[in-house]
Biopython code that builds the backbone (N, CA, C, O; Angstrom):
import numpy as np
from Bio.PDB.StructureBuilder import StructureBuilder

atoms = [
    (1, "MET", "N", (-5.647, 29.895, -19.923)),
    (1, "MET", "CA", (-5.359, 29.519, -18.519)),
    (1, "MET", "C", (-4.739, 28.067, -18.584)),
    (1, "MET", "O", (-5.265, 27.252, -19.341)),
    (2, "GLY", "N", (-3.794, 27.757, -17.927)),
    (2, "GLY", "CA", (-3.069, 26.452, -18.188)),
    (2, "GLY", "C", (-3.681, 25.583, -16.963)),
    (2, "GLY", "O", (-4.468, 26.025, -16.125)),
    (3, "ASN", "N", (-3.180, 24.287, -17.017)),
    (3, "ASN", "CA", (-3.502, 23.379, -16.092)),
    (3, "ASN", "C", (-2.703, 23.591, -14.836)),
    (3, "ASN", "O", (-1.550, 24.010, -14.935)),
    (4, "TYR", "N", (-3.268, 23.314, -13.582)),
    (4, "TYR", "CA", (-2.665, 23.388, -12.330)),
    (4, "TYR", "C", (-2.912, 22.029, -11.561)),
    (4, "TYR", "O", (-4.013, 21.478, -11.583)),
    (5, "PHE", "N", (-1.881, 21.548, -10.916)),
    (5, "PHE", "CA", (-1.917, 20.394, -10.067)),
    (5, "PHE", "C", (-1.508, 20.691, -8.717)),
    (5, "PHE", "O", (-0.479, 21.342, -8.532)),
    (6, "PHE", "N", (-2.158, 20.310, -7.827)),
    (6, "PHE", "CA", (-1.641, 20.725, -6.402)),
    (6, "PHE", "C", (-2.071, 19.494, -5.464)),
    (6, "PHE", "O", (-2.927, 18.685, -5.824)),
    (7, "ASP", "N", (-1.433, 19.424, -4.281)),
    (7, "ASP", "CA", (-1.662, 18.306, -3.335)),
    (7, "ASP", "C", (-2.598, 18.878, -2.390)),
    (7, "ASP", "O", (-2.249, 19.750, -1.595)),
    (8, "PHE", "N", (-4.000, 18.329, -2.460)),
    (8, "PHE", "CA", (-4.931, 18.787, -1.484)),
    (8, "PHE", "C", (-4.915, 18.034, -0.113)),
    (8, "PHE", "O", (-5.074, 18.684, 0.921)),
    (9, "ASP", "N", (-4.730, 16.695, -0.079)),
    (9, "ASP", "CA", (-4.850, 16.053, 1.219)),
    (9, "ASP", "C", (-3.638, 16.523, 2.001)),
    (9, "ASP", "O", (-2.515, 16.626, 1.507)),
    (10, "ASP", "N", (-3.958, 16.810, 3.300)),
    (10, "ASP", "CA", (-2.914, 17.173, 4.240)),
    (10, "ASP", "C", (-2.101, 18.386, 3.936)),
    (10, "ASP", "O", (-1.284, 18.718, 4.795)),
    (11, "THR", "N", (-2.205, 19.179, 2.730)),
    (11, "THR", "CA", (-1.639, 20.305, 2.337)),
    (11, "THR", "C", (-2.586, 21.503, 2.445)),
    (11, "THR", "O", (-2.263, 22.517, 3.065)),
    (12, "ILE", "N", (-3.732, 21.364, 1.843)),
    (12, "ILE", "CA", (-4.798, 22.281, 1.900)),
    (12, "ILE", "C", (-5.731, 22.036, 2.915)),
    (12, "ILE", "O", (-6.254, 22.978, 3.510)),
    (13, "CYS", "N", (-6.025, 20.727, 3.208)),
    (13, "CYS", "CA", (-7.160, 20.374, 3.968)),
    (13, "CYS", "C", (-6.676, 19.178, 4.797)),
    (13, "CYS", "O", (-6.262, 18.191, 4.190)),
    (14, "GLU", "N", (-6.694, 19.190, 6.076)),
    (14, "GLU", "CA", (-6.553, 18.074, 7.017)),
    (14, "GLU", "C", (-7.667, 16.995, 6.770)),
    (14, "GLU", "O", (-8.803, 17.261, 7.164)),
    (15, "SER", "N", (-7.448, 15.921, 6.211)),
    (15, "SER", "CA", (-8.383, 15.032, 5.902)),
    (15, "SER", "C", (-8.113, 13.508, 6.511)),
    (15, "SER", "O", (-8.864, 12.564, 6.265)),
    (16, "ARG", "N", (-7.123, 13.427, 7.206)),
    (16, "ARG", "CA", (-6.799, 12.024, 7.622)),
    (16, "ARG", "C", (-7.805, 11.375, 8.571)),
    (16, "ARG", "O", (-8.044, 10.168, 8.584)),
    (17, "HIS", "N", (-8.346, 12.245, 9.325)),
    (17, "HIS", "CA", (-9.520, 11.734, 10.007)),
    (17, "HIS", "C", (-10.789, 11.243, 9.300)),
    (17, "HIS", "O", (-11.585, 10.444, 9.794)),
    (18, "ILE", "N", (-10.890, 11.807, 8.091)),
    (18, "ILE", "CA", (-12.053, 11.425, 7.413)),
    (18, "ILE", "C", (-11.615, 10.149, 6.656)),
    (18, "ILE", "O", (-12.484, 9.284, 6.545)),
    (19, "TYR", "N", (-10.542, 9.929, 6.181)),
    (19, "TYR", "CA", (-9.991, 8.660, 5.612)),
    (19, "TYR", "C", (-10.241, 7.637, 6.611)),
    (19, "TYR", "O", (-10.917, 6.639, 6.359)),
    (20, "ALA", "N", (-9.656, 7.887, 7.857)),
    (20, "ALA", "CA", (-9.774, 6.889, 8.958)),
    (20, "ALA", "C", (-10.986, 6.444, 9.251)),
    (20, "ALA", "O", (-11.231, 5.248, 9.411)),
    (21, "ALA", "N", (-11.828, 7.358, 9.344)),
    (21, "ALA", "CA", (-13.375, 6.950, 9.699)),
    (21, "ALA", "C", (-13.873, 6.213, 8.618)),
    (21, "ALA", "O", (-14.528, 5.220, 8.932)),
    (22, "SER", "N", (-13.719, 6.460, 7.339)),
    (22, "SER", "CA", (-14.218, 5.711, 6.262)),
    (22, "SER", "C", (-13.648, 4.211, 6.068)),
    (22, "SER", "O", (-14.299, 3.278, 5.599)),
    (23, "VAL", "N", (-12.288, 4.153, 6.525)),
    (23, "VAL", "CA", (-11.776, 2.805, 6.440)),
    (23, "VAL", "C", (-12.320, 1.943, 7.735)),
    (23, "VAL", "O", (-12.375, 0.714, 7.686)),
    (24, "GLN", "N", (-12.655, 2.574, 8.714)),
    (24, "GLN", "CA", (-13.234, 1.955, 9.890)),
    (24, "GLN", "C", (-14.750, 1.384, 9.803)),
    (24, "GLN", "O", (-15.146, 0.279, 10.171)),
    (25, "LYS", "N", (-15.467, 2.413, 9.232)),
    (25, "LYS", "CA", (-16.793, 2.021, 8.867)),
    (25, "LYS", "C", (-16.941, 1.071, 7.796)),
    (25, "LYS", "O", (-17.956, 0.376, 7.794)),
    (26, "THR", "N", (-16.039, 0.928, 6.837)),
    (26, "THR", "CA", (-15.954, -0.164, 5.810)),
    (26, "THR", "C", (-15.779, -1.565, 6.462)),
    (26, "THR", "O", (-16.515, -2.535, 6.276)),
    (27, "PHE", "N", (-14.712, -1.509, 7.236)),
    (27, "PHE", "CA", (-14.334, -2.876, 7.996)),
    (27, "PHE", "C", (-15.527, -3.364, 8.776)),
    (27, "PHE", "O", (-16.013, -4.483, 8.607)),
    (28, "GLU", "N", (-16.017, -2.398, 9.713)),
    (28, "GLU", "CA", (-17.321, -2.676, 10.523)),
    (28, "GLU", "C", (-18.456, -3.214, 9.677)),
    (28, "GLU", "O", (-19.095, -4.204, 10.032)),
    (29, "ALA", "N", (-18.695, -2.578, 8.596)),
    (29, "ALA", "CA", (-19.920, -2.975, 7.693)),
    (29, "ALA", "C", (-19.447, -4.424, 7.133)),
    (29, "ALA", "O", (-20.369, -5.195, 6.868)),
    (30, "ARG", "N", (-18.253, -4.842, 6.942)),
    (30, "ARG", "CA", (-17.779, -6.148, 6.530)),
    (30, "ARG", "C", (-17.832, -7.168, 7.564)),
    (30, "ARG", "O", (-17.834, -8.359, 7.250)),
    (31, "GLY", "N", (-17.875, -6.786, 8.776)),
    (31, "GLY", "CA", (-17.803, -7.638, 10.024)),
    (31, "GLY", "C", (-16.346, -8.150, 10.222)),
    (31, "GLY", "O", (-16.158, -9.275, 10.683)),
    (32, "VAL", "N", (-15.442, -7.437, 9.921)),
    (32, "VAL", "CA", (-14.012, -7.849, 10.220)),
    (32, "VAL", "C", (-13.390, -6.732, 11.318)),
    (32, "VAL", "O", (-13.888, -5.630, 11.548)),
    (33, "LYS", "N", (-12.332, -7.219, 11.859)),
    (33, "LYS", "CA", (-11.590, -6.529, 12.903)),
    (33, "LYS", "C", (-11.286, -5.000, 12.326)),
    (33, "LYS", "O", (-10.673, -4.819, 11.274)),
    (34, "VAL", "N", (-11.748, -4.032, 13.075)),
    (34, "VAL", "CA", (-11.646, -2.679, 12.732)),
    (34, "VAL", "C", (-10.151, -2.155, 13.123)),
    (34, "VAL", "O", (-9.787, -2.220, 14.297)),
    (35, "PRO", "N", (-9.408, -1.703, 12.243)),
    (35, "PRO", "CA", (-8.088, -1.047, 12.724)),
    (35, "PRO", "C", (-8.216, 0.147, 13.425)),
    (35, "PRO", "O", (-9.099, 0.942, 13.103)),
    (36, "SER", "N", (-7.292, 0.424, 14.530)),
    (36, "SER", "CA", (-7.407, 1.736, 15.211)),
    (36, "SER", "C", (-6.944, 2.864, 14.307)),
    (36, "SER", "O", (-6.198, 2.727, 13.337)),
    (37, "THR", "N", (-7.491, 4.018, 14.756)),
    (37, "THR", "CA", (-7.105, 5.318, 14.152)),
    (37, "THR", "C", (-5.655, 5.404, 13.782)),
    (37, "THR", "O", (-5.243, 5.651, 12.648)),
    (38, "GLU", "N", (-4.851, 5.158, 14.940)),
    (38, "GLU", "CA", (-3.366, 5.136, 14.768)),
    (38, "GLU", "C", (-2.851, 4.277, 13.823)),
    (38, "GLU", "O", (-1.972, 4.688, 13.066)),
    (39, "ASP", "N", (-3.355, 2.891, 13.733)),
    (39, "ASP", "CA", (-2.886, 2.028, 12.791)),
    (39, "ASP", "C", (-3.061, 2.515, 11.364)),
    (39, "ASP", "O", (-2.221, 2.296, 10.491)),
    (40, "ILE", "N", (-4.236, 3.214, 11.158)),
    (40, "ILE", "CA", (-4.514, 3.713, 9.788)),
    (40, "ILE", "C", (-3.554, 4.858, 9.527)),
    (40, "ILE", "O", (-2.961, 4.996, 8.457)),
    (41, "TYR", "N", (-3.433, 5.705, 10.610)),
    (41, "TYR", "CA", (-2.409, 6.772, 10.052)),
    (41, "TYR", "C", (-1.038, 6.287, 9.985)),
    (41, "TYR", "O", (-0.241, 6.903, 9.279)),
    (42, "GLN", "N", (-0.656, 5.225, 10.654)),
    (42, "GLN", "CA", (0.754, 4.763, 10.298)),
    (42, "GLN", "C", (0.904, 3.987, 9.029)),
    (42, "GLN", "O", (2.022, 3.673, 8.621)),
    (43, "ALA", "N", (-0.260, 3.651, 8.355)),
    (43, "ALA", "CA", (-0.261, 2.978, 7.223)),
    (43, "ALA", "C", (-0.512, 3.888, 5.834)),
    (43, "ALA", "O", (-0.493, 3.470, 4.676)),
    (44, "MET", "N", (-0.730, 5.134, 6.257)),
    (44, "MET", "CA", (-0.950, 6.135, 5.206)),
    (44, "MET", "C", (0.305, 6.342, 4.207)),
    (44, "MET", "O", (1.425, 6.529, 4.683)),
    (45, "GLY", "N", (0.108, 6.307, 2.927)),
    (45, "GLY", "CA", (1.354, 6.462, 2.191)),
    (45, "GLY", "C", (1.832, 5.180, 1.452)),
    (45, "GLY", "O", (2.444, 5.199, 0.385)),
    (46, "ILE", "N", (1.497, 4.119, 2.112)),
    (46, "ILE", "CA", (1.842, 2.792, 1.605)),
    (46, "ILE", "C", (0.735, 2.166, 0.655)),
    (46, "ILE", "O", (-0.406, 2.617, 0.754)),
    (47, "PRO", "N", (0.971, 1.259, -0.168)),
    (47, "PRO", "CA", (-0.094, 0.730, -1.073)),
    (47, "PRO", "C", (-1.239, 0.224, -0.250)),
    (47, "PRO", "O", (-0.972, -0.254, 0.853)),
    (48, "ILE", "N", (-2.426, 0.269, -0.638)),
    (48, "ILE", "CA", (-3.574, -0.011, 0.015)),
    (48, "ILE", "C", (-3.572, -1.703, 0.414)),
    (48, "ILE", "O", (-3.983, -2.186, 1.469)),
    (49, "ASP", "N", (-3.124, -2.262, -0.478)),
    (49, "ASP", "CA", (-3.132, -3.836, -0.425)),
    (49, "ASP", "C", (-2.162, -4.173, 0.727)),
    (49, "ASP", "O", (-2.437, -5.107, 1.482)),
    (50, "VAL", "N", (-1.052, -3.457, 0.888)),
    (50, "VAL", "CA", (-0.053, -3.748, 2.024)),
    (50, "VAL", "C", (-0.883, -3.464, 3.329)),
    (50, "VAL", "O", (-0.988, -4.286, 4.239)),
    (51, "SER", "N", (-1.455, -2.232, 3.330)),
    (51, "SER", "CA", (-2.110, -1.774, 4.488)),
    (51, "SER", "C", (-3.213, -2.876, 4.997)),
    (51, "SER", "O", (-3.175, -3.349, 6.133)),
    (52, "ILE", "N", (-4.039, -3.170, 4.180)),
    (52, "ILE", "CA", (-4.978, -4.167, 4.482)),
    (52, "ILE", "C", (-4.486, -5.385, 5.044)),
    (52, "ILE", "O", (-4.945, -5.859, 6.083)),
    (53, "ALA", "N", (-3.433, -5.973, 4.289)),
    (53, "ALA", "CA", (-2.736, -7.120, 4.857)),
    (53, "ALA", "C", (-2.161, -6.930, 6.152)),
    (53, "ALA", "O", (-2.196, -7.868, 6.949)),
    (54, "ARG", "N", (-1.630, -5.826, 6.471)),
    (54, "ARG", "CA", (-1.094, -5.591, 7.660)),
    (54, "ARG", "C", (-2.223, -5.495, 8.915)),
    (54, "ARG", "O", (-2.031, -5.917, 10.056)),
    (55, "TRP", "N", (-3.422, -4.848, 8.430)),
    (55, "TRP", "CA", (-4.440, -4.727, 9.515)),
    (55, "TRP", "C", (-5.168, -6.078, 9.773)),
    (55, "TRP", "O", (-5.781, -6.288, 10.819)),
    (56, "ALA", "N", (-5.066, -7.005, 8.738)),
    (56, "ALA", "CA", (-5.641, -8.251, 8.949)),
    (56, "ALA", "C", (-4.930, -9.240, 9.796)),
    (56, "ALA", "O", (-5.443, -10.321, 10.084)),
    (57, "GLN", "N", (-3.737, -8.874, 10.203)),
    (57, "GLN", "CA", (-2.949, -9.782, 11.100)),
    (57, "GLN", "C", (-3.461, -9.759, 12.608)),
    (57, "GLN", "O", (-2.908, -10.456, 13.459)),
]
sb = StructureBuilder()
sb.init_structure("model")
sb.init_model(0)
sb.init_chain("A")
sb.init_seg("    ")
for serial, (resi, resn, name, xyz) in enumerate(atoms, 1):
    if name == "N":
        sb.init_residue(resn, " ", resi, " ")
    sb.init_atom(name, np.array(xyz, "f"), 0.0, 1.0, " ", f" {name:<3s}", serial, name[0])
structure = sb.get_structure()
């Protein structure tokens, strides 16, 4: 049997809401401004350092 690669997130399983919740809980635990779910969704697919810089503004 060979190796198989597949895109799980948002192809096989809708997981955006889980990612958004984890980002929000992390920001809340650190005591910083929590980005909205919509802001998180709009930043998906770009590098995380760019996303965090955008949310910190």
